[in-house]
C-alpha positions in Angstrom: 248.1 -110.3 15.6 244.4 -110.4 14.9 244.4 -107.0 13.2 247.3 -108.0 11.0 245.6 -111.3 10.0 242.4 -109.3 9.1 244.4 -106.8 7.1 246.2 -109.6 5.2 243.0 -111.4 4.5 241.5 -108.2 3.1 244.5 -107.4 0.8 243.9 -107.8 -2.9 246.2 -110.4 -4.4 248.7 -109.3 -7.1 249.2 -111.7 -9.9 247.2 -114.4 -8.0 249.3 -114.2 -4.9 249.2 -112.1 -1.7 252.8 -111.1 -1.0 252.9 -109.6 2.5 256.1 -107.5 3.1 257.1 -107.1 6.8 259.7 -104.3 6.8 261.3 -102.0 9.3 264.7 -101.5 10.9 266.8 -104.4 12.2 265.9 -105.5 15.7 262.4 -104.1 15.5 260.6 -107.5 15.8 260.0 -108.3 12.1 261.1 -112.0 12.3 258.9 -112.7 15.4 255.9 -111.1 13.8 256.5 -112.9 10.5 256.7 -116.3 12.2 253.4 -115.7 14.0 251.7 -114.5 10.9 252.9 -117.5 8.9 251.7 -119.9 11.6 248.3 -118.1 11.8 247.7 -118.2 8.1 249.8 -121.2 6.9 251.9 -118.9 4.7 255.2 -119.5 3.0 258.2 -117.3 4.1 261.1 -115.7 2.4 263.7 -113.9 4.6 265.7 -111.0 3.4 268.6 -112.2 5.6 269.1 -114.7 2.8 270.0 -111.9 0.5 271.4 -108.8 2.3 274.9 -108.2 3.7 276.2 -105.9 6.4 277.4 -103.3 4.0 274.9 -103.4 1.2 271.2 -102.4 1.1 271.1 -102.2 -2.7 273.3 -104.6 -4.6 271.3 -107.8 -3.7 267.9 -106.4 -4.8 268.1 -107.4 -8.5 268.8 -111.0 -7.5 265.8 -110.9 -5.1 263.5 -109.6 -7.8 264.7 -112.1 -10.3 264.7 -115.2 -8.0 261.8 -114.4 -5.7 259.3 -111.7 -6.8 259.2 -112.3 -10.5 258.6 -116.1 -10.2 256.0 -115.8 -7.4 254.1 -113.1 -9.3 254.2 -115.3 -12.4 252.7 -118.3 -10.5 256.0 -120.2 -10.1 258.0 -121.3 -7.1 260.8 -119.0 -6.0 264.2 -120.7 -6.1 267.0 -118.6 -4.7 270.6 -118.8 -3.6 271.2 -117.7 0.0 273.9 -115.6 1.7 276.7 -117.5 3.4 276.5 -116.0 6.8 278.5 -118.8 8.5 281.4 -118.9 6.1 281.5 -115.2 5.1 279.7 -113.2 7.8 281.1 -109.8 6.6 281.2 -110.5 2.9 278.7 -111.2 0.2 279.3 -114.8 -0.6 276.5 -117.2 -1.5 276.1 -120.8 -0.7 273.1 -123.2 -1.0 269.7 -122.8 -2.5 266.2 -122.6 -1.0 262.8 -123.0 -2.6 259.6 -121.3 -1.5 256.7 -122.9 -3.2 254.2 -120.7 -4.9 251.1 -120.4 -2.7 248.2 -118.0 -2.3 250.0 -116.2 0.6 253.7 -115.6 1.0 255.3 -113.5 3.7 258.5 -111.7 2.8 260.3 -110.5 6.0 263.3 -108.2 6.3 264.9 -104.9 6.1 263.9 -102.9 2.9 261.6 -105.6 1.6 258.8 -103.1 0.9 261.0 -100.5 -0.8 259.5 -98.3 -3.5 260.3 -100.9 -6.2 257.7 -103.2 -4.7 254.7 -100.8 -5.2 252.1 -102.7 -7.2 253.8 -106.0 -6.5 253.2 -106.4 -2.8 249.6 -106.9 -1.6 250.2 -105.6 1.9 253.2 -103.6 3.3 253.7 -103.8 7.1 256.1 -101.5 8.9 257.5 -102.7 12.3 259.2 -100.3 14.5 260.9 -100.0 18.0 263.1 -97.4 19.6 266.7 -97.4 18.3 268.1 -98.3 21.8 265.8 -101.3 22.0 266.8 -102.4 18.5 270.5 -102.1 19.3 270.1 -104.1 22.5 268.3 -106.9 20.6 271.0 -106.9 17.9 273.8 -107.1 20.4 272.0 -109.9 22.3 272.0 -111.9 19.1 275.4 -111.0 17.7 277.5 -110.0 20.7 279.1 -106.9 22.0 281.9 -107.2 19.4 279.4 -106.2 16.8 278.4 -102.9 18.4 280.2 -100.6 15.9 278.8 -102.7 13.0 275.3 -102.4 14.4 275.6 -98.6 14.9 276.9 -98.2 11.3 274.1 -100.5 10.0 271.4 -98.5 11.9 272.6 -95.3 10.3 272.5 -96.9 6.8 269.0 -98.2 7.4 267.8 -94.8 8.7 269.2 -93.1 5.6 267.6 -95.7 3.2 264.2 -95.6 4.8 264.1 -91.7 4.9 265.1 -91.5 1.2 262.8 -94.3 0.1 259.7 -93.2 2.2 259.2 -96.8 3.2 257.3 -96.2 6.4 255.0 -93.6 4.8 253.7 -96.2 2.2 253.0 -98.9 4.8 249.4 -100.3 4.9 249.9 -101.1 8.6 252.3 -99.8 11.3 253.2 -102.0 14.3 255.2 -100.6 17.2 256.8 -103.4 19.2 
């Protein structure tokens, strides 16, 4: 954690804010790492799980840019509508709203959050990785064995996205959990 904290502190702000993206495949440990970083630095947090759905790595992105990245980079709070995971786990429905106050440091955590469209907008891109079997085990511990086929399909989608996007290759820091 110390090397990550140092890297973040050294990153040049973009638009007056240091947005730190913690990216990598599901089950790799991004959420745990982001929580520790937020505690260590007193940073705000935006989670991509509030946007993404099981079958879509692309369609939610314009809403994320409009409701989170654009306002934060313009010096405003991010106000965004969140996914309805409880009422519509397998769909794309939205429910309530969240606000992340503009601050000098914001952590954005979640799958594909440092995609190519963030170049020049994110101060520090962190890639978190773990073996596929470990990630699948972690996912099934959280979601249950009934989600195995869904997790396997999701892992294939993530792998294809990350390969095509070159996400890992652009990372400022790579962490193997």
